[in-house]
Every structure is written in C-alpha cells, then in structure tokens.
Wavefront OBJ file of the C-alpha trace (Angstrom):
o trace
v 58.746 77.103 113.935
v 57.381 80.652 114.346
v 59.633 81.189 117.387
v 62.681 79.939 115.441
v 61.838 82.183 112.473
v 61.379 85.172 114.779
v 64.752 84.478 116.429
v 66.463 84.139 113.040
v 64.842 87.341 111.799
v 65.974 89.215 114.914
v 69.534 87.904 114.593
v 69.614 88.681 110.860
v 68.249 92.210 111.229
v 70.098 93.126 114.425
v 73.473 91.428 114.000
v 74.026 90.102 110.485
v 72.672 93.234 108.806
v 75.100 95.412 110.812
v 78.713 94.691 109.812
v 79.988 96.807 112.716
v 78.564 94.299 115.229
v 79.870 91.324 113.239
v 83.371 92.825 113.141
v 83.146 93.704 116.860
v 82.036 90.169 117.793
v 84.848 88.666 115.705
v 87.341 90.842 117.606
v 85.840 89.788 120.958
v 86.107 86.080 120.055
v 89.650 86.489 118.733
v 90.877 88.472 121.743
v 89.238 86.014 124.145
v 90.997 83.114 122.423
v 94.277 85.027 122.695
v 93.706 85.259 126.468
v 93.528 89.046 126.602
v 92.158 90.771 129.708
v 88.482 91.764 129.792
v 89.181 95.476 129.405
v 91.401 94.783 126.360
v 88.581 92.720 124.859
v 86.109 95.544 125.523
v 88.467 98.148 124.063
v 89.033 95.979 120.994
v 85.275 95.579 120.492
v 84.724 99.336 120.751
v 87.606 100.287 118.432
v 86.638 97.699 115.813
v 82.924 98.574 115.892
v 83.485 102.338 115.960
v 86.114 102.062 113.248
v 83.658 100.265 111.001
v 80.995 102.859 111.821
v 83.465 105.593 110.800
v 84.027 103.744 107.540
v 80.242 103.569 107.049
v 79.945 107.319 107.635
v 82.531 107.908 104.932
v 80.780 105.526 102.525
v 77.336 107.010 103.209
v 78.687 110.522 102.853
v 80.129 109.739 99.435
v 76.745 108.373 98.363
v 74.868 111.444 99.650
v 77.258 113.856 97.953
v 76.515 112.134 94.661
v 72.733 112.486 95.080
v 72.356 115.865 93.290
v 74.071 114.422 90.230
v 71.833 111.331 90.065
v 68.607 113.224 90.789
v 69.554 116.116 88.530
v 70.481 114.024 85.497
v 67.383 111.858 85.887
v 64.958 114.758 86.280
v 66.582 117.391 84.060
v 66.480 115.168 80.973
v 63.280 113.264 81.831
v 65.132 109.993 82.226
v 62.938 107.251 83.662
v 65.345 104.432 84.144
v 66.705 101.618 86.268
v 69.391 102.657 88.753
v 72.287 100.223 89.118
v 72.900 100.391 92.850
v 72.740 97.722 95.618
v 70.125 99.624 97.623
v 67.934 100.308 94.601
v 68.343 96.624 93.730
v 67.298 95.564 97.213
v 64.217 97.801 97.042
v 63.383 96.351 93.631
v 63.396 92.820 95.070
v 61.134 93.853 97.949
v 58.724 95.576 95.554
v 58.743 92.648 93.120
v 58.076 90.040 95.814
v 55.210 92.105 97.262
v 53.720 92.589 93.774
v 53.875 88.835 93.104
v 52.226 87.993 96.421
v 49.464 90.518 95.699
v 48.999 89.164 92.155
v 49.841 92.589 90.743
v 51.611 92.106 87.407
v 50.913 95.577 86.024
v 54.599 96.518 85.984
v 56.011 93.137 84.950
v 55.103 89.463 84.949
v 56.885 88.287 88.093
v 54.618 85.332 88.782
v 57.744 83.200 89.350
v 58.136 85.059 92.675
v 54.778 83.910 94.045
v 56.452 81.362 96.333
v 58.981 83.861 97.675
v 58.811 86.094 100.736
v 61.027 88.683 102.384
v 61.864 86.546 105.422
v 63.062 83.817 103.067
v 66.138 85.741 102.034
v 66.957 86.494 105.665
v 66.997 82.748 106.296
v 69.019 82.327 103.108
v 71.561 84.838 104.426
v 71.963 82.982 107.735
v 72.255 79.481 106.271
v 74.622 80.593 103.484
v 76.818 82.222 106.151
v 76.868 78.989 108.170
v 77.774 77.032 105.033
v 80.637 79.457 104.357
v 82.033 78.759 107.850
v 81.622 74.993 107.369
v 83.455 75.094 104.036
v 86.381 76.937 105.655
v 86.405 74.491 108.579
v 86.875 71.723 105.984
v 89.592 73.653 104.141
v 91.854 70.614 103.889
v 89.382 69.299 101.318
v 87.652 72.449 100.034
v 90.839 74.608 99.882
v 88.721 77.558 101.079
v 90.224 79.980 103.614
v 87.982 83.071 103.849
v 84.773 83.904 105.724
v 82.530 86.565 104.203
v 81.687 89.004 107.032
v 80.156 92.041 105.287
v 76.569 91.802 106.543
v 74.909 94.632 104.610
v 76.314 93.205 101.381
v 75.067 89.739 102.331
v 71.532 91.109 102.677
v 71.661 92.700 99.212
v 73.128 89.599 97.592
v 70.710 87.210 99.282
v 67.792 89.264 97.937
v 69.119 89.398 94.369
v 70.160 85.728 94.391
v 66.648 84.758 95.507
v 65.162 86.657 92.536
v 67.567 85.154 89.963
v 67.246 81.597 91.241
v 63.432 81.804 91.448
v 63.477 83.078 87.860
v 65.432 79.980 86.798
v 63.382 77.526 88.905
v 59.913 79.055 89.450
v 58.471 75.782 90.737
v 61.065 75.501 93.477
v 59.563 76.607 96.806
v 59.833 75.999 100.528
v 62.676 74.034 102.114
v 64.093 72.607 98.827
v 64.380 76.160 97.459
v 66.132 77.354 100.610
v 68.611 74.448 100.538
v 69.503 74.996 96.884
v 69.889 78.760 97.271
v 72.034 78.242 100.370
v 74.424 75.994 98.438
v 74.807 78.438 95.528
v 75.162 81.600 97.621
v 77.290 80.041 100.374
v 79.704 78.686 97.766
v 79.843 82.068 96.017
v 80.720 83.856 99.283
v 83.387 81.333 100.231
v 84.921 80.971 96.753
v 84.675 84.639 95.816
v 86.293 85.990 98.995
v 88.924 83.242 98.751
v 89.843 84.495 95.264
v 90.724 87.899 96.729
v 93.201 86.589 99.311
v 96.228 86.571 96.985
v 95.727 90.055 95.491
v 94.853 91.512 98.911
v 97.784 89.962 100.751
v 100.091 91.350 98.066
v 98.455 94.793 98.199
v 98.599 95.011 102.013
v 101.891 93.121 102.454
v 100.234 90.336 104.404
v 97.690 92.233 106.537
v 95.651 89.049 106.910
v 92.246 89.742 105.402
v 90.336 89.211 102.171
v 87.512 91.152 100.506
v 83.883 90.115 100.970
v 81.910 92.387 98.683
v 80.317 92.700 95.242
v 83.401 92.519 92.981
v 85.347 89.522 94.298
v 85.735 87.825 90.925
v 86.462 91.295 89.535
v 89.371 91.807 91.963
v 90.869 88.455 90.996
v 90.489 89.098 87.260
v 91.756 92.687 87.546
v 94.828 91.547 89.452
v 95.546 88.786 86.936
v 95.055 91.107 83.952
v 97.250 93.800 85.506
v 99.929 91.229 86.311
v 99.879 90.019 82.714
v 100.233 93.607 81.494
v 103.168 94.141 83.849
v 104.984 90.983 82.699
v 104.499 92.008 79.076
v 105.963 95.433 79.869
v 108.934 93.842 81.644
v 109.692 91.727 78.599
v 109.437 94.809 76.360
v 111.743 96.815 78.605
v 114.263 93.957 78.698
v 114.413 93.953 74.893
v 114.433 97.775 74.657
v 116.075 99.096 77.868
v 115.860 102.714 76.751
v 112.154 102.542 75.936
v 110.231 103.356 79.103
v 106.854 104.957 79.714
v 105.292 106.710 82.664
v 102.217 104.497 82.117
v 104.259 101.436 83.110
v 105.007 102.836 86.570
v 102.919 102.567 89.706
v 101.278 105.818 90.713
v 103.281 105.978 93.937
v 106.525 105.751 91.915
v 105.649 108.651 89.616
v 107.228 111.913 90.697
v 105.142 114.725 89.293
v 107.118 117.791 88.190
v 106.677 121.326 89.511
v 103.150 122.412 90.289
v 101.784 118.946 89.414
v 103.401 117.614 92.589
v 100.312 118.820 94.490
v 98.543 115.752 93.061
v 100.762 113.620 95.299
v 98.483 114.736 98.150
v 95.382 112.551 98.098
v 93.116 115.205 99.639
v 94.216 117.815 97.090
v 94.065 115.532 94.039
v 90.627 114.179 95.002
v 89.185 117.679 95.496
v 90.605 119.009 92.204
v 89.733 116.010 90.036
v 86.229 115.674 91.460
v 85.627 119.390 90.908
v 86.691 119.124 87.277
v 84.698 115.937 86.724
v 81.465 116.772 88.542
v 81.679 120.508 87.937
v 80.925 119.865 84.272
v 77.927 117.697 85.210
v 76.579 120.327 87.623
v 76.890 122.966 84.878
v 75.026 120.691 82.425
v 72.217 120.186 84.967
v 72.137 123.940 85.601
v 71.488 126.021 88.730
v 67.841 126.684 87.864
v 66.947 123.011 87.934
v 68.874 122.404 91.175
v 67.010 125.331 92.771
v 63.734 123.770 91.580
v 64.653 120.409 93.164
v 65.507 122.200 96.404
v 62.164 124.035 96.487
v 60.382 120.687 95.990
v 62.268 119.237 98.952
v 64.128 116.696 96.807
v 67.536 118.153 97.670
v 68.324 119.039 101.277
v 71.324 119.937 103.373
v 74.532 120.725 101.502
v 72.969 119.298 98.326
v 70.354 122.089 98.326
v 70.847 125.163 96.131
v 68.707 128.206 96.954
v 68.015 131.434 95.101
v 70.892 133.904 95.445
v 73.444 131.269 96.469
v 76.732 131.247 94.525
v 76.615 128.375 92.042
v 80.429 128.296 91.788
v 80.894 127.828 95.531
v 78.011 125.348 95.613
v 79.963 123.215 93.119
v 83.211 123.628 95.040
v 81.630 122.713 98.382
v 79.912 119.578 97.102
v 82.939 118.398 95.131
v 85.319 119.021 98.022
v 83.036 116.836 100.141
v 84.386 113.833 98.245
v 87.817 114.544 99.749
v 86.229 114.957 103.202
v 84.384 111.644 103.178
v 87.224 109.732 101.562
v 89.487 110.936 104.388
v 86.885 109.851 106.973
v 86.607 106.460 105.290
v 90.375 105.937 105.411
v 90.397 106.830 109.124
v 87.780 104.130 109.724
v 89.898 101.606 107.837
v 92.980 102.330 109.928
v 90.929 102.134 113.143
v 89.371 98.705 112.738
v 91.735 96.773 110.451
v 94.483 96.644 113.094
v 92.060 95.199 115.673
v 90.604 92.727 113.201
v 94.015 91.499 112.072
v 95.186 90.819 115.632
v 91.917 89.177 116.698
v 91.796 86.847 113.723
v 95.172 85.514 114.802
v 93.357 84.011 117.780
v 90.485 82.672 115.680
v 92.736 81.178 113.002
v 95.069 79.591 115.546
v 92.388 78.160 117.852
v 89.150 77.679 115.880
v 89.664 78.019 112.119
v 93.379 77.630 111.551
v 94.649 79.384 108.467
v 91.477 81.420 107.816
v 90.964 85.136 107.157
v 87.913 87.436 107.260
v 86.386 88.797 104.058
v 85.694 92.483 104.787
v 84.330 95.578 103.014
v 86.161 96.554 99.833
v 86.615 100.101 101.140
v 89.443 98.900 103.399
v 91.666 98.781 100.301
v 91.623 102.597 100.137
v 94.047 102.633 103.069
v 96.690 100.777 101.053
v 98.608 101.334 97.849
v 98.396 104.648 96.036
v 95.810 107.155 97.192
v 95.501 108.574 93.680
v 94.621 105.109 92.327
v 91.261 105.474 94.115
v 90.421 108.691 92.274
v 91.766 107.674 88.858
v 90.140 104.225 89.055
v 86.806 105.838 89.838
v 87.103 108.338 86.993
v 88.181 105.735 84.423
v 85.246 103.511 85.408
v 82.871 106.474 85.298
v 83.958 107.268 81.745
v 83.279 103.635 80.798
v 79.821 103.769 82.412
v 78.861 107.053 80.752
v 79.982 105.826 77.318
v 77.935 102.644 77.785
v 74.883 104.653 78.894
v 75.340 106.889 75.833
v 75.346 103.813 73.600
v 72.091 102.613 75.222
v 70.542 106.024 74.506
v 71.750 106.140 70.880
v 70.579 102.588 70.152
v 67.196 103.306 71.811
v 67.627 100.470 74.294
v 64.340 99.415 75.954
v 66.191 99.525 79.265
v 67.883 102.770 80.211
v 70.451 102.635 82.984
v 71.213 105.416 85.453
v 74.600 105.179 87.152
v 74.432 104.601 90.884
v 77.295 105.889 92.991
v 78.182 102.642 94.788
v 79.093 100.663 91.626
v 80.433 103.842 90.042
v 82.840 104.529 92.883
v 83.491 101.417 94.945
v 83.819 98.875 92.123
v 86.012 101.010 89.920
v 88.105 102.677 92.628
v 88.799 99.299 94.248
v 89.783 97.689 90.949
v 91.942 100.745 90.251
v 93.872 100.157 93.505
v 94.509 96.481 92.678
v 95.301 97.200 89.024
v 97.830 99.903 89.914
v 99.472 97.630 92.486
v 100.135 94.952 89.863
v 100.300 96.822 86.557
v 100.846 100.535 87.200
v 99.082 103.578 85.811
v 98.115 101.967 82.499
v 96.303 99.092 84.226
v 94.700 101.556 86.674
v 93.072 103.371 83.748
v 92.206 100.480 81.400
v 90.767 97.883 83.805
v 88.248 100.141 85.630
v 87.187 101.556 82.243
v 86.331 98.033 81.044
v 84.568 97.412 84.366
v 82.388 100.490 83.764
v 81.277 99.113 80.398
v 80.506 95.709 81.935
v 78.475 97.233 84.781
v 76.083 99.027 82.434
v 75.752 96.506 79.600
v 75.664 93.456 81.898
v 73.106 94.987 84.253
v 70.885 96.160 81.386
v 70.836 92.686 79.857
v 70.158 90.679 83.023
v 67.701 93.128 84.633
v 65.595 93.381 81.469
v 65.555 89.592 81.026
v 64.509 88.772 84.600
v 62.071 91.759 84.756
v 63.805 93.443 87.700
v 64.254 96.682 85.731
v 60.493 97.345 85.995
v 60.898 97.921 89.731
v 63.565 100.594 89.326
v 66.842 98.998 90.263
v 69.416 96.247 90.019
v 72.443 95.464 92.194
v 74.717 96.409 89.288
v 78.214 95.769 90.657
v 80.855 93.820 88.744
v 80.174 90.223 89.841
v 76.420 90.764 89.524
v 76.749 92.274 86.048
v 79.020 89.485 84.750
v 79.343 86.298 86.821
v 75.773 86.025 88.113
v 74.157 86.762 84.736
v 76.269 83.902 83.358
v 75.091 81.632 86.177
v 71.486 82.645 85.448
v 71.762 81.873 81.724
v 73.283 78.446 82.436
v 70.647 77.510 85.023
v 67.707 78.896 83.051
v 68.482 77.032 79.829
v 70.059 73.847 81.221
v 67.880 73.456 84.304
v 69.275 71.175 86.986
v 72.172 70.183 84.763
v 73.035 73.871 84.605
v 72.760 74.129 88.398
v 75.194 71.224 88.726
v 77.581 72.974 86.305
v 77.486 76.195 88.368
v 78.104 74.302 91.629
v 80.934 72.290 90.050
v 82.475 75.479 88.660
v 82.534 77.064 92.124
v 83.876 73.912 93.790
v 86.674 73.504 91.245
v 87.998 77.100 91.450
v 89.828 76.759 94.826
v 91.199 73.382 93.734
v 92.711 75.058 90.672
v 94.075 77.855 92.880
v 95.745 75.227 95.057
v 97.386 73.566 92.065
v 98.476 76.893 90.543
v 100.083 78.152 93.779
v 103.908 78.429 93.839
v 105.816 75.412 95.103
v 108.168 75.250 98.070
v 111.690 73.794 97.947
v 110.228 70.292 98.249
v 107.852 70.788 95.328
v 104.745 71.036 97.540
v 102.070 73.675 97.115
v 102.650 76.822 99.205
v 98.936 77.681 98.943
v 98.109 77.639 102.659
v 101.262 79.581 103.542
v 99.624 82.583 101.893
v 97.657 83.180 105.106
v 99.764 81.215 107.622
v 103.256 82.607 106.813
v 102.981 85.308 104.180
v 106.660 86.282 104.173
v 107.687 82.730 103.310
v 104.938 82.446 100.724
v 106.069 85.723 99.111
v 109.559 84.289 98.620
v 108.170 81.300 96.693
v 105.780 83.528 94.709
v 108.477 86.014 93.699
v 110.805 83.214 92.624
v 108.035 81.710 90.469
v 107.335 85.118 88.881
v 111.023 85.640 88.063
v 111.098 82.270 86.353
v 107.972 83.163 84.331
v 109.508 86.455 83.132
v 112.806 84.756 82.267
v 110.925 82.116 80.297
v 108.977 84.811 78.407
v 112.254 86.566 77.573
v 113.573 83.309 76.129
v 116.359 82.924 78.685
l 1 2 3 4 5 6 7 8 9 10 11 12 13 14 15 16 17 18 19 20 21 22 23 24 25 26 27 28 29 30 31 32 33 34 35 36 37 38 39 40 41 42 43 44 45 46 47 48 49 50 51 52 53 54 55 56 57 58 59 60 61 62 63 64 65 66 67 68 69 70 71 72 73 74 75 76 77 78 79 80 81 82 83 84 85 86 87 88 89 90 91 92 93 94 95 96 97 98 99 100 101 102 103 104 105 106 107 108 109 110 111 112 113 114 115 116 117 118 119 120 121 122 123 124 125 126 127 128 129 130 131 132 133 134 135 136 137 138 139 140 141 142 143 144 145 146 147 148 149 150 151 152 153 154 155 156 157 158 159 160 161 162 163 164 165 166 167 168 169 170 171 172 173 174 175 176 177 178 179 180 181 182 183 184 185 186 187 188 189 190 191 192 193 194 195 196 197 198 199 200 201 202 203 204 205 206 207 208 209 210 211 212 213 214 215 216 217 218 219 220 221 222 223 224 225 226 227 228 229 230 231 232 233 234 235 236 237 238 239 240 241 242 243 244 245 246 247 248 249 250 251 252 253 254 255 256 257 258 259 260 261 262 263 264 265 266 267 268 269 270 271 272 273 274 275 276 277 278 279 280 281 282 283 284 285 286 287 288 289 290 291 292 293 294 295 296 297 298 299 300 301 302 303 304 305 306 307 308 309 310 311 312 313 314 315 316 317 318 319 320 321 322 323 324 325 326 327 328 329 330 331 332 333 334 335 336 337 338 339 340 341 342 343 344 345 346 347 348 349 350 351 352 353 354 355 356 357 358 359 360 361 362 363 364 365 366 367 368 369 370 371 372 373 374 375 376 377 378 379 380 381 382 383 384 385 386 387 388 389 390 391 392 393 394 395 396 397 398 399 400 401 402 403 404 405 406 407 408 409 410 411 412 413 414 415 416 417 418 419 420 421 422 423 424 425 426 427 428 429 430 431 432 433 434 435 436 437 438 439 440 441 442 443 444 445 446 447 448 449 450 451 452 453 454 455 456 457 458 459 460 461 462 463 464 465 466 467 468 469 470 471 472 473 474 475 476 477 478 479 480 481 482 483 484 485 486 487 488 489 490 491 492 493 494 495 496 497 498 499 500 501 502 503 504 505 506 507 508 509 510 511 512 513 514 515 516 517 518 519 520 521 522 523 524 525 526 527 528 529 530 531 532 533 534 535 536 537 538
C-alpha cells in the first residue's frame, strides 16, 4: 500500500500537477494513433509542452505584476483579510489540515478535518480524473464528451472539495470518504467541462476543445445570458429598424472614430486602460509606502520602487507589463492549441470517439475580440471593488481582498464569451455581476466553513456560487442532499442532449457538435432563426 501511495504521489506531483506534461502526453498519444513518424511525435510533444509553458509564463507574469497592488492595498490600509485566489485557497487547505492534525484550533475550529491528510487530495485528484475518463468512455449513456486536463487547477479543486465535503460529513474518513469525494469531483469535472463545449465551439468556430477550469458553469451561464440579451435586441431592432445602439454590437464590429481607433490594437488598448485603471490605485497607495515595502524586501524586481525613482514611469512600466504578458500568453495559446487539436483527432477517432480536451481558460484569449479581455476584466474588477466596499461599510466579519486570478481570468474569460454572443453590453454587464458573486459568495462560504481563518479561499465563479450551493444542500440534508447533488450533475448532460438542435430526421444533433461542427452549426443556426421568428410573432 505504501509503494502504491508513493507511486500515486509521484505521478500526481510530477505529471498531473504539471499541465504542460499532460498536454504533451495527450499530443504524443494522439499523434501515435494517427500514425505519425517518431520525429513528428517528438516535435508535437515539444511544441505542445513549450506552448503551454509559454502560456504559464504569461499567466504567472500577470499575477506578479498585480502583486504591488494587492500588497500595497492590504498593508497601506491595515487590511487583514482573506484573499480570494486559488493559490491562497490551496495554502489555506494545507494550513487547516495541518492545524487539525496537530489539534491546534486557535485560529478556527476545524476538528472536522482531523481525518484528512494532504496525500488524500492527491489520491482524490487521480481517481476523479480516472472517473472523468470513464464517464466520457460511456458517453452513449452519460452524454459526456470532455476530459478535464488542467492539472494545476485539479490540484486546487481537489483540495477545496476535500475541505467542503469533510465539513458536510465530518465522520466520513478513509476509503468511503475517498470514494464519495471522487464521485462528486469527477462528475463536476466531466459535467462542467462538457457545459463549455457549445460556447467554446461557437467562439473558436469548431477548434475542438472545451474549458477545464474554475468557471465552467459560469461560461455556460454567461453564454446563455448573453444569447438571451442578443435575441431580445434582435426583436427590438426588428420592431424599430432605425433604433440601433453601439452596445448591441460585438467589439470586433465596432469601428472607433479618429484617434479612438488606436484601441483596435490589443497591445495599445491594454496598456492604456491598465494604466488608467491601476494608475489610480498606485497613486492611492502612494510612492512612500511602495518604497517602504521595497526596503523591507516585500517588493522586488520591477515591482520595487526605490528612493529617487520616477513614480510616473514606475506606474507606466508596471501597467505596460500587462500588455507584455498578455501578448506572451496569446503566443502560448497559438503554439499549443494547433497541436492539441490535431492530436485529439487521433484520440477521439481511435480511443474516445467524439471527445474533446478541457483546457485552461486562458486559451480563449486567442479568439474573439482582444478588447473583450480587457473590458471584461475591468467590468468584473469594478463589481469586485463595489462588493468589497459594501463589506467594509457593513462591517462584515470577513473582509475579502481581491486576488488577481479570479479578478482577471474569470472576468476576462466571461467577457470574451459574453461579447461573442451578446456584444459590448453583455461584455460589460455579465463580468460585473460575476465580480459581485466572487466576493459575496466567497465571503459567505469561507466564513461558514472556517477557511477564511487561514487566509484564503479559491474564490473563482463556480466555487463562489455552485459549490457553496452544493455545500449548503449536503450540510443540511445529509446523504439525501448528496444524492440530490449527484443527481443534479448526472441530469445536466441529459438535458443538454434533449435541448440540442434536431437534424432533418428529428434526431438530436448533440454529438455532431464535436464530430462534425459545420453540420451541427447549420442545425443550430436554423433553430435560432426559428426562435427569433417566434419571439417576433411571425
């Protein structure tokens, strides 16, 4: 048993915790099944792995650039608070489990974690991943088509899921606990990534992948809400042909006049908007405090501000870095998505027919409007800051500090999907609502389950909305609640199958969405035209 656990831990830490290797291995398997030569397989592995590493550099860079803002706001105004961020959340789980094992309840009563251990959520990650594959293999019955492949996200979610489930069932330990957690988390990965297939295929024009991240239900809901807004606008325009608004258009269809046309360049618009947005925050924090943080060693590198350095150019440099790292991230997307798409053709045709990989949400930044990324982020940030302000005014016992990963990746991603379906208006409204949900939802669940005492919570959309709902149901209804959650997840893909457009014979075109997207798109567009005509009363 010890040898098996050691092997699982090695595989989890070395392979599953590194998405670059997972993506590279997927490409190797796919290319091998396609019968490609060994040097083509090797080249595919390198390009896919390096491409994902480039994406990770861009993501990490964005996080590091944001550090002076987080540290400055927290220290300048003496804010001692919980940070909503996946890495802070993961650290909170580790700290909470260690405190429970040591019998240290000085920060919070986490006695329900006594039966937990760190290696347990590594096993949970592995078994939930295997269950996800099994559910896709049985897609004829489960109607599930996507495999969650984002390893670093799986680690974070396995840790948080362990905490929430142990909170609901503190007496559940050992193998029974592992089996139950595997069912819940494996279903969430399979169902959640499956929900993103439709919106992602439409966004990418059939690129052949889904999203496996922290806002899968959010992507589905954002796309549906934006689509509803678009249909309502179409009906309004049909009744009043002369009444149009720039907010109804997609960002890529808006031609900015004169000097505003510079915002059509993603690099330029990102640099300018980030400078305006974060420049104000840097000014509020003040150069003196940033110099103090630098002298203490808290801020290093480009984030450091030293005596005599120009504060204006410090702001410009750090804000322009957003444009730098976003450009790097998009390069990574273009590098590995092409390899992954081709390789999965081999996997889906030979091993798991009609399946797609669920990948990092950052890949969406290479599609749709570039400005949707920036505007989605800013709209969500406004929502988060308003919600944090409300917590401060109401003297909430739990104060939330915005972490960059939910702040940027949730809201920017939802902005891309919202713009694709509903235009500028949806791109501004939906991420704004997401920002409110992230703060209020995280504050409520983290305070209830005592995770806030250890400084962090995962905080992204699904974990501030869907998982808190699951936790409430399971905590108050016990095993009946657990059955309700499992049934809810099982039913979702069945409802998707029934709601899919029909072909000329009246059969569901659901599986065509990944097997023959062009044909599926014809059926979908015809169904949408009928829905609009019906709404117009024709």
